[in-house]
N, C-alpha and C positions, 0 to 999 in steps of 0.2 A: 523626567518621565521616561518610561520604557514602553517598548512595543511587545505585546504578548502574542505569540503564535500558538494557538491551541484550539482543539475541537473544530478545525476547519475554518477558524475565524482569525481575524487580526484586530486587536483592540489596544487602546492606550491604557496603561496602568501607572500608579504612582512610582513604582520602583520594584526592585527585586525583593524588597521587604514591603509587604502590604500593611498599611496602617490598621490598627485595631478598629473593628466595627465595619470594615469593608469586606464584602463577600470575596472569597478566593475560589476561582475555578467553579463558580456556581454553588459553593458551599457557604453557609452562614453560621456564625458562632452563636450557640445557644448556651444556657447555663451548664448543661451536661455534656457539651461537646460541639463538634462541627456537623451540621446536618444539611442534607439536600433531599427534600421530600421525606420519605420514611427512613432513609438511610442516615446513619450517624457514625461519626468517628468519636469515641469516648474522649473526654477531656484529658485523661491521664496519658493517652496515646498521642494526642495532638500537642501535648506540652513540649515535645522535642522540636517542634517547628515554630513554637511561639517564643518571641524575644521581647524585651522591654519596648523595642521600637515598633514591633508589629510581627507579622507572620512571614517567615522565610518561605517564599513561594516554591523553591526547588525542594526543600525539605518536606513541605506539605504535599507536593506532588508525589513524592516517594511514599508517603503514608497511604496514598490512594493506589499504589501499585503502578505509578507512572514515573517516567524519568523526565528530567529537565536539563537543558543546557543553557547556560547564561553567558552572553557576550557583553561584558560590562563596558567595553570600549565603544561599541555601537549601540548599547542600551537596548538590547533585544533579547528575548527569552523564548525558547521553543520548548513546549511541553508535549510529551508523547501521548499516544493513544493508550487506553486501557488495554492490557494484553489479555484478551479473552478468546484467543484462537484455540478452538477445540473441535473435534469432529462432531460433537453432539449439538453444536449451535454455531452456525455461520455468523461471524461478526456483522452486526447491522451497521448501516451507514446511510447517510443522506448526501446525495451529490447531484448538482444541477436540477434540484427539485424532485428527484426520485429517491424514495426510501426503499431499501432492499426488502424489508419486512412486509411492505405492501404487496410483494409478489408471493407471499406465503400461499400455498395451494397450487403453485406452479413449479415445475422443474426449471432450473436456471443453469445455463452455462455462462459463468462469469469469465469473460475473455479479456485478458490484459494484453495490450499491444502498445505500440508507439510509432510515430511517423519516422523515427530514426531506426526502425527495424524493418527488414523486408517483409515481416508479417503484416504490414499495412496492406499488402496486396491480397491478403486472405479475407479482408473485411467483406467483400462482396460475396464470397463463398459462405461465410458465416451468416450473412443476410439471407442467402438462399436456404440455408438450413433452418433459419428462424421461420421463414415463410412456409417451408415444407412441414415443419413439426409443430408449429404453434397451435394448429387445431387439436393437437393431442396433449395440450396442457404444458407447453414448453416455451421458453423464451431465451434468446441470446441477449445477454446484457454485456456490451463491450465497454471497457474502461481504458482510455488512453492515459499513458504515463507522461505525456508531454508536459513540460513545465511552462511552455508558451502555448496558450490555447489556440493561437492562430496557426500553429504548425499542424495541429490535429484537424482543424475545422474543414479543410477541403476534402479530407478522406471520409468524413462522416456525413457530409451534406445531404446525400441522396439515399441514406440507409433507412430501412423501415423498422429495424429493431432499436430499442433504447441504446443510445451511444453517449457515454458520459466522458468527462475529462477530469482526471485526478491531478490537477496542476500543482497541488501542494504535497502530493505523495501520501496523503493520510490513508487512503484505501489500500494502497500498496503496502503501507506499514502494517495495517491490520491483518492483511493476508500474507505477509512476509514474502512479497514478490521480489526476487532478486534478478530477474531478467524476463524478457518477453521473447516469444509468446509464452504466456502461462495461462492455463485454464483451470478453473475450479468448478466442480459440479455441486449444485446445491439442490436437495430434494424438496418435495412439497411441504415438509415439516420445518424447513429452514435449517436442516442439518447438512454438513458437508458429506457428500456421497463419494466424491473423488477429490483428494487434495491436490495441491499445486502440481500441475503436469505440463511439461513442454509439449503442447499439442498443436498441430497445424490443421487447417481446413483445405489446403492445396499442397501439391508437391513442388511448388515453384522453386524452393531452395533446398530440396531434399539432399542434393549433393553436398551442401554446406552443413546442414543440421542433422542429416541422417534420420529424419522423422518420417513416418508413413502416415499420410493423411487418410488413406483408404482404410487402414485398420482402425484409426482413431474415430473417424466419422461413422464407421459401421458399429463400433461399440456405443457411440453416442445415440444412434438410432435405436439400438437394442435397449439401452437404458430407458429412453423415452417410451418405447412401446411395451416393455416388459417390467420395468421398474428395477431391473438388475444392473447395478453399476459395475459389476465385475470385481468388486472388492467387498470383503466382509467388514463389519464394523471394527474388528481387531486390526485388519489390514489398513483401514483408513487411519486408525490411531498410530500404527507403526510408521506409516509413510508421511504423515502430516509434519511439515517442517515448521516448528515453532521458533520464533526468533531468539537469538542469544542476547544477553545484555549488550555486547559490543555491537551487534547488528542494530539494536534499538537506538543506541547512542549515535551510530553512524547515520541513521535516518534523521535524527534531530540536527546533526551538523549539516546534513544535506538540505534540510528545510531552512536553516539559517543561511546557508550559501545561496539558496534560491532567492530568498528575500533580499539579501545583500546585492546579488547580481541585478535584481530589479531596481535597486536603489542606486545603481552604478557605483557601488563600493566594491570594486573588483578585487583589490588586493585582499581585503578581509574575506570576501567570498571564497577566493582561492585557498585561503588558509583553512577555512572550514571544510572545503571539498577535499583538501589533502588529508585532514584529520579523518574524515569519513572513509577515505580510501585505505588508511592505515588500520582503522577499526574493522572494516569489512572489505578487504581487497577483492573478494569474489562477487561483490554486488554490482553487476553490470548496469542495473537500472539506475544506480546513482552515478557511477563513473562515466558511463556513456550518455546517460540521460541528461546530465547537466552540461555536456559539451556545447550544445547550441547556445546556452545562456552565456557561455564564455567566448563565443565567437569561434568555436572549434568545430570543424566538420565531423559529425558522428559517423560518416562513411569513409573518412580519410585516414591518413597515416596514424593519427592518435588512436583510432579504434583498432587498427591492425597491430599496433604496438601493444595495446591492452590484451588482444587475443593471444599474441605471442607470449606475453607475461603469464597469462592464466594457463595456457597449454604447457608451458615450461614447468609450472608449479604443480601440474596434475589436477588443476581445478577445472571441473566440468563447466562448460559454457551453457549447455542445455541439459536439463535434468528431467528426462522422461521417466515415468513410473514403470514398473515391470510390465512385461508383455501383456497385451490386451486380453489374451486368452485366459 
């Protein structure tokens, strides 16, 4: 038996090859192909994933535009999210009982943070903005990238805005979040109004990150009151960071590493984490974010070594969008 990590769930499956007659990732075999609801993959296309023994799960995932990483030694498979990141529709998700599309009709600031980032101190300021602007059809929706939910819990206990925890990294995967703080603006129609932006709500760490909270929050208020996000649709498309295949694979190796750390299979977890770092060396959300699971201090020498490495290679740690004006 194998463990399947997909769609925010963990389940047991027969193996990397699924016996005929068993649904695969929610799809069922019909005479004319594989179907889920009204959507179908024609039989001639699905044939590449079908073997005499059953359906090759990784090959079938690729037919759906998803990637899969198989760890046969630990008998676990991670399947990636469908990559639908586009400025005209913010990827939907359900996390901790809240579904993003339920907020349609409201402007949303999707705020990614983590307890291993100084941006945790911004949460109360984000909460103040939520209370100030919510009467104008606006909500802050914060998402912690902590892999251990107990690390995030104390920081969100007294907040009034919806505060979620993306412990498996699936929402970060959908929005291609490579470090925190990252903020995405979503308009009332569910479209991305401002893509991934290194935005702060206070100047607590301005000397370190060089970010101006005053300019950012002024622009946010203007957007809420006037509907002008400061970017045209073409600009949103130009600045939206869609994930590369290597970034997508890195996140799957990170998901496997997370699961293996939780299973106390530390050596295997470190192997996957090392692979993720090779595939996406710039992804701080993976490389720093998984340090606590490995017993490494994310504020200690390992983090400063990572910063030095990235700075030496010319890789930006923070990625603010062009000037707010």
